[in-house]
Legacy VTK file of the C-alpha trace (Angstrom):
# vtk DataFile Version 3.0
C-alpha trace
ASCII
DATASET POLYDATA
POINTS 424 float
-68.025 -20.458 55.793
-67.940 -20.690 52.039
-67.549 -16.942 51.666
-64.576 -16.962 54.044
-62.918 -19.888 52.230
-62.878 -18.256 48.791
-60.874 -15.154 49.821
-58.512 -17.401 51.763
-57.831 -19.544 48.702
-57.265 -16.453 46.582
-54.892 -15.043 49.174
-52.881 -18.281 49.297
-52.700 -18.400 45.473
-51.424 -14.866 45.268
-48.829 -15.528 47.976
-47.652 -18.679 46.212
-47.352 -16.866 42.894
-45.306 -14.103 44.464
-43.029 -16.653 46.122
-42.458 -18.461 42.817
-41.584 -15.200 41.131
-38.970 -14.434 43.778
-37.373 -17.866 43.249
-37.054 -17.516 39.448
-33.629 -16.332 38.347
-33.337 -14.465 35.081
-31.365 -16.156 32.306
-27.970 -14.449 32.109
-27.637 -12.421 28.946
-24.363 -12.735 27.003
-22.210 -9.676 27.442
-20.049 -9.640 24.308
-18.700 -6.997 22.023
-16.378 -6.828 19.037
-12.845 -5.711 19.772
-9.846 -5.157 17.507
-6.764 -6.921 18.889
-3.506 -4.946 19.012
-1.137 -5.574 16.111
2.472 -6.075 17.122
5.419 -7.802 15.520
8.943 -8.649 16.630
12.087 -9.031 14.544
15.568 -10.120 15.567
18.593 -8.466 13.955
21.765 -10.565 14.121
25.258 -9.253 13.359
27.552 -11.569 11.413
30.744 -9.509 11.876
32.199 -7.156 14.462
31.462 -4.185 12.236
28.075 -3.232 10.869
25.250 -0.704 10.674
21.667 -1.502 11.696
18.889 0.000 9.529
15.388 -0.055 11.086
12.047 1.471 10.081
8.550 1.089 11.504
9.819 0.248 14.993
8.242 1.458 18.214
10.927 -0.081 20.438
14.527 -1.172 19.899
16.595 -3.063 22.439
19.804 -5.010 22.692
19.145 -8.703 23.259
18.014 -8.961 26.879
18.419 -5.208 27.449
16.012 -2.369 28.108
13.817 -1.164 25.265
14.369 2.304 23.844
11.663 4.207 21.977
12.269 4.606 18.249
10.697 7.065 15.842
11.014 6.944 12.076
13.989 5.543 10.187
16.701 4.629 12.689
20.361 3.789 12.161
22.721 2.238 14.694
26.384 2.468 13.765
29.010 0.037 15.074
26.382 -2.667 15.451
27.933 -5.749 17.094
25.361 -7.521 19.294
21.930 -9.008 18.453
18.999 -6.607 18.789
15.229 -6.955 19.003
12.903 -4.499 17.274
9.147 -4.229 17.879
6.479 -2.461 15.905
3.371 -2.874 13.779
2.810 -4.617 10.476
5.159 -2.301 8.533
8.237 -3.227 10.559
11.442 -4.082 8.709
15.172 -3.784 9.110
18.553 -5.198 8.229
22.239 -5.083 9.002
24.919 -3.936 6.579
27.813 -6.092 7.760
31.344 -5.329 6.583
34.403 -7.534 6.451
37.804 -7.411 4.822
37.171 -5.930 1.361
33.592 -7.244 1.314
30.182 -6.702 2.842
26.777 -8.357 3.104
23.182 -7.515 3.926
21.490 -9.471 6.736
17.695 -8.970 6.913
16.149 -8.924 10.382
13.974 -12.015 10.794
11.072 -13.070 13.021
11.508 -15.681 15.746
9.930 -18.918 14.559
9.262 -22.384 15.887
10.512 -23.775 12.571
12.185 -22.654 9.357
14.569 -23.625 6.559
17.881 -22.157 5.365
19.759 -23.088 2.189
23.470 -22.537 1.543
25.675 -23.530 -1.413
28.061 -25.383 0.909
28.959 -26.064 4.529
32.543 -24.783 4.334
32.970 -21.561 6.257
29.285 -21.492 7.227
28.000 -20.991 10.775
24.444 -21.059 12.095
23.698 -18.187 14.479
20.736 -19.176 16.685
19.174 -16.272 18.599
16.581 -16.763 21.346
14.875 -13.392 22.009
12.423 -14.685 24.619
12.600 -14.953 28.400
12.427 -18.761 28.401
14.891 -21.355 27.140
14.706 -22.533 23.527
15.674 -26.021 22.388
16.290 -26.470 18.653
16.615 -29.629 16.549
18.372 -29.464 13.166
17.619 -31.710 10.194
20.179 -31.516 7.396
19.541 -32.352 3.739
22.320 -32.796 1.176
22.521 -33.841 -2.452
22.431 -37.536 -1.478
19.641 -37.309 1.089
19.327 -36.615 4.786
22.618 -36.100 6.612
22.795 -37.705 10.045
24.937 -35.482 12.237
25.951 -35.941 15.836
25.067 -32.853 17.868
22.295 -31.621 15.587
19.501 -32.342 18.073
18.630 -30.803 21.407
20.613 -27.574 20.942
19.738 -25.492 24.018
19.837 -21.695 23.846
19.467 -19.787 27.112
16.880 -17.003 27.465
17.739 -13.775 25.600
21.002 -15.144 24.278
22.557 -16.558 21.105
24.613 -19.562 20.127
26.799 -20.273 17.106
27.056 -23.719 15.498
29.668 -24.497 12.817
27.859 -26.196 9.955
31.154 -27.611 8.663
31.408 -29.660 11.878
28.013 -31.220 11.217
28.379 -31.699 7.453
31.450 -33.244 5.860
30.157 -33.651 2.301
30.524 -31.173 -0.550
27.593 -29.400 -2.184
24.453 -27.491 -1.240
22.902 -28.020 2.182
19.367 -27.416 3.386
18.969 -26.843 7.124
15.518 -27.375 8.598
15.128 -26.374 12.227
12.301 -27.041 14.640
12.128 -25.741 18.194
10.873 -28.425 20.553
10.744 -25.689 23.185
10.387 -21.957 22.598
11.324 -20.345 19.284
14.379 -18.805 17.645
15.702 -16.708 14.775
18.367 -18.553 12.802
20.851 -16.937 10.396
23.359 -18.755 8.193
26.659 -16.871 7.885
29.242 -17.816 5.246
32.684 -16.264 5.655
35.624 -17.273 3.480
38.559 -15.308 2.003
36.877 -12.610 -0.095
33.389 -13.925 0.694
30.871 -12.685 3.275
27.201 -13.609 2.934
24.191 -14.447 5.077
20.701 -15.866 4.730
17.660 -15.822 6.986
15.172 -18.655 7.286
11.996 -19.084 5.251
9.089 -21.518 5.223
8.444 -24.272 2.648
5.637 -23.694 0.152
4.472 -24.413 -3.374
5.093 -20.883 -4.697
8.055 -18.582 -4.058
9.420 -15.294 -5.424
13.188 -14.755 -5.540
14.347 -11.225 -6.477
17.665 -9.610 -7.137
19.577 -11.313 -9.936
21.542 -8.251 -11.073
22.277 -7.184 -14.617
25.451 -8.849 -15.825
25.285 -11.705 -13.340
27.324 -14.704 -14.418
26.043 -16.946 -11.634
22.427 -17.554 -10.631
22.118 -20.758 -8.626
18.662 -21.849 -7.523
18.833 -23.902 -4.321
15.922 -26.247 -3.626
15.314 -28.401 -0.546
12.569 -31.011 -0.495
11.893 -31.798 3.174
8.889 -34.022 2.404
8.507 -37.708 1.723
7.390 -37.353 -1.917
9.431 -36.410 -4.966
8.908 -32.766 -5.969
8.642 -31.350 -9.483
9.735 -27.713 -9.677
9.122 -25.117 -12.419
11.024 -21.828 -12.753
9.794 -18.699 -14.528
12.328 -15.954 -15.174
11.023 -12.379 -15.308
13.623 -10.566 -17.423
13.870 -7.096 -18.904
11.561 -7.805 -21.842
9.601 -10.997 -21.194
8.773 -13.895 -18.896
10.197 -17.254 -19.948
11.340 -20.603 -18.619
15.139 -20.598 -18.509
17.141 -23.565 -19.675
17.315 -26.079 -16.850
14.303 -24.576 -15.102
11.635 -26.936 -16.424
10.417 -30.055 -14.597
13.226 -30.066 -12.038
12.902 -33.341 -10.146
13.940 -33.129 -6.487
13.934 -36.416 -4.521
12.534 -36.498 -1.000
14.833 -35.308 1.803
17.413 -33.829 -0.573
18.862 -30.459 -1.562
20.001 -29.605 -5.061
21.475 -26.641 -6.911
20.376 -25.631 -10.419
22.569 -23.192 -12.332
20.462 -20.793 -14.423
22.899 -17.945 -15.036
23.886 -18.871 -18.587
20.275 -18.697 -19.818
19.304 -15.324 -18.271
20.944 -13.176 -20.979
22.716 -11.013 -18.398
19.478 -9.149 -17.598
18.181 -7.964 -14.242
15.842 -10.819 -13.343
13.431 -12.066 -10.718
12.402 -15.721 -10.391
9.056 -17.310 -9.698
9.378 -20.885 -8.417
6.389 -23.248 -8.274
6.206 -26.899 -7.253
3.652 -29.674 -6.838
4.641 -30.312 -3.202
6.064 -27.925 -0.619
9.752 -27.099 -1.011
12.135 -24.479 0.368
14.195 -22.356 -2.026
17.076 -19.901 -1.983
19.254 -17.995 -4.426
22.993 -17.430 -4.816
23.889 -14.918 -7.514
26.555 -12.467 -8.617
29.316 -11.821 -11.100
32.439 -12.220 -8.960
33.884 -14.418 -6.256
31.565 -12.954 -3.589
27.987 -14.000 -4.386
24.835 -12.639 -2.790
22.317 -14.882 -1.036
18.563 -14.276 -1.048
15.540 -15.931 0.519
11.982 -15.688 -0.866
10.150 -12.370 -0.463
6.542 -11.186 -0.263
4.350 -10.261 -3.219
2.595 -6.935 -2.587
1.369 -3.720 -4.193
3.129 -1.713 -1.460
6.815 -2.391 -0.887
9.590 -0.625 0.958
13.099 -0.752 2.379
15.507 1.397 4.346
18.869 0.896 2.669
22.348 2.387 2.229
22.965 4.839 -0.582
23.396 3.617 -4.126
22.347 0.328 -5.614
19.747 -0.579 -8.204
16.066 -1.060 -7.456
14.683 -4.141 -9.251
10.918 -4.669 -9.463
9.381 -7.767 -11.050
5.784 -7.932 -12.262
4.618 -11.575 -12.315
1.022 -10.669 -13.228
-0.824 -10.844 -16.528
-1.219 -7.099 -17.060
0.909 -3.974 -17.064
1.601 -2.348 -13.712
1.793 1.394 -13.057
4.410 2.075 -10.397
5.260 5.066 -8.215
8.791 4.947 -6.760
9.725 7.347 -3.966
13.333 7.660 -2.810
14.087 9.914 0.141
17.365 10.333 2.049
17.113 10.335 5.838
18.991 12.479 8.313
20.560 15.760 7.225
19.345 15.426 3.627
15.760 14.742 4.651
13.232 16.480 2.423
15.024 15.839 -0.853
12.560 13.217 -2.015
12.678 11.981 -5.608
9.468 10.564 -7.102
9.339 8.671 -10.392
6.520 7.032 -12.325
7.145 3.825 -14.291
5.241 1.192 -16.200
6.236 -2.453 -15.915
4.854 -4.736 -18.640
3.456 -8.092 -17.570
6.099 -10.673 -16.728
9.075 -8.297 -16.810
11.580 -6.729 -14.415
12.339 -3.007 -14.132
15.793 -1.815 -12.990
16.100 1.745 -11.577
19.393 3.227 -10.250
18.979 4.809 -6.817
20.493 7.985 -5.366
24.207 7.766 -4.780
24.318 10.370 -1.981
22.560 9.427 1.244
25.112 9.251 4.090
22.481 8.114 6.608
20.554 5.837 4.273
17.609 6.172 1.929
13.964 5.275 2.338
12.612 3.530 -0.767
8.826 3.210 -1.127
6.986 1.529 -4.001
3.266 1.736 -4.740
1.896 -0.138 -7.744
-1.390 -1.022 -9.383
-0.509 -4.733 -9.252
1.347 -6.929 -6.811
5.114 -6.942 -7.373
8.220 -8.397 -5.763
11.682 -6.908 -5.705
14.968 -6.007 -4.080
17.804 -3.509 -4.115
20.994 -4.965 -5.548
24.424 -3.644 -4.667
27.752 -4.747 -6.128
30.329 -2.312 -4.713
32.447 -3.891 -1.995
30.838 -7.305 -2.514
27.451 -8.282 -3.882
24.397 -7.954 -1.661
20.626 -8.197 -2.067
18.368 -6.018 0.101
14.852 -7.468 -0.122
11.798 -5.228 -0.335
9.258 -5.874 2.414
5.516 -5.484 2.165
4.341 -2.255 3.798
0.650 -2.929 3.254
-1.117 -2.853 6.607
-4.082 -5.202 6.495
-6.549 -4.219 9.236
-6.726 -6.865 11.977
-9.906 -8.923 12.078
-12.204 -8.047 14.994
-12.859 -10.805 17.519
-15.716 -11.378 19.965
-14.816 -10.638 23.583
-16.939 -11.478 26.628
-17.375 -9.001 29.464
-16.870 -10.675 32.860
-17.965 -8.196 35.575
-16.413 -10.279 38.373
-12.902 -9.880 37.006
-10.890 -6.988 38.280
LINES 1 425
424 0 1 2 3 4 5 6 7 8 9 10 11 12 13 14 15 16 17 18 19 20 21 22 23 24 25 26 27 28 29 30 31 32 33 34 35 36 37 38 39 40 41 42 43 44 45 46 47 48 49 50 51 52 53 54 55 56 57 58 59 60 61 62 63 64 65 66 67 68 69 70 71 72 73 74 75 76 77 78 79 80 81 82 83 84 85 86 87 88 89 90 91 92 93 94 95 96 97 98 99 100 101 102 103 104 105 106 107 108 109 110 111 112 113 114 115 116 117 118 119 120 121 122 123 124 125 126 127 128 129 130 131 132 133 134 135 136 137 138 139 140 141 142 143 144 145 146 147 148 149 150 151 152 153 154 155 156 157 158 159 160 161 162 163 164 165 166 167 168 169 170 171 172 173 174 175 176 177 178 179 180 181 182 183 184 185 186 187 188 189 190 191 192 193 194 195 196 197 198 199 200 201 202 203 204 205 206 207 208 209 210 211 212 213 214 215 216 217 218 219 220 221 222 223 224 225 226 227 228 229 230 231 232 233 234 235 236 237 238 239 240 241 242 243 244 245 246 247 248 249 250 251 252 253 254 255 256 257 258 259 260 261 262 263 264 265 266 267 268 269 270 271 272 273 274 275 276 277 278 279 280 281 282 283 284 285 286 287 288 289 290 291 292 293 294 295 296 297 298 299 300 301 302 303 304 305 306 307 308 309 310 311 312 313 314 315 316 317 318 319 320 321 322 323 324 325 326 327 328 329 330 331 332 333 334 335 336 337 338 339 340 341 342 343 344 345 346 347 348 349 350 351 352 353 354 355 356 357 358 359 360 361 362 363 364 365 366 367 368 369 370 371 372 373 374 375 376 377 378 379 380 381 382 383 384 385 386 387 388 389 390 391 392 393 394 395 396 397 398 399 400 401 402 403 404 405 406 407 408 409 410 411 412 413 414 415 416 417 418 419 420 421 422 423
């Protein structure tokens, strides 16, 4: 009896162990891997007149607003440009519109759609806001206006609805009755938009795209011989801002007269005239502040000024631009910069590249005339040993500033992705 019982107990133990093993579920192992997300950017190009030429580089796709996308390759020009367009590409995407009017012209950079941004103009007279919604859903935009005396309360500035893939024009002079500079802050309560300020008066045609407030800005493109250089500053915050300006001229960096300890009250916009203290040199400005402000520039030597928004600081810069003009590069660093400038016409003259080497001392601005013959535009590329900022200035047929964009492609950061086998 005892001998029979022992094997039976062993048999039951083995059976129970096997059953427990079949009921144990393995702990699921994480199925993750590193992936590099695709890099894509979108810019909106807005015409400000019925006659213009669209210059685009780095685009994979180009489409009219709400229309079908067309593949693009290399530098692309669209003549007789009259309707908003959307361009898509990677990190080195940039473009702009050369708009022409009666005896004048202006450069309008293509800008990204944003949920918020700020534009600064010397005055409301003759100025319209062009609001472009490139997305397939409605955008609703609220405007906050800042003048020299504080916030401007305007009927009709809130809840501006823009239908999907469409644009809307708002006359700033209807919203603002007072004289002087105006800062326009917009926030989209729904969707996003690209906003362009267009100023059109007899003999004057200019435009500005939006920028974001910050404590450090770079403003390029004050041309040699400029008699006017007005720094526009908007303080959208609740604290008083103190602003410092450094001018990077042809021979040295210095603080221009009127550019030291500029006090800007909360919710106000002011204009500071610096032209008389810049010695008529090609100049770039560095603007710093203790709280976040938005800045802009109006400059020139005639009745038709050029407007400019802040630009990027980079060791690789580029632009696709019309023929002619002067390339201005400012070195805000502490040491000398070695610069390689490549200028190449596109189209029929392709292959006639001109390469020049320059040295830019610390704190100074270099001015280089560009090729005068390039019927289909010229590709300007800058590579330097230090980070620079700059623009192409043009004064024939009205002053204009073509900003240089950063062409440095920072590799996207890999992210962890989880593999889900049940998804199909």
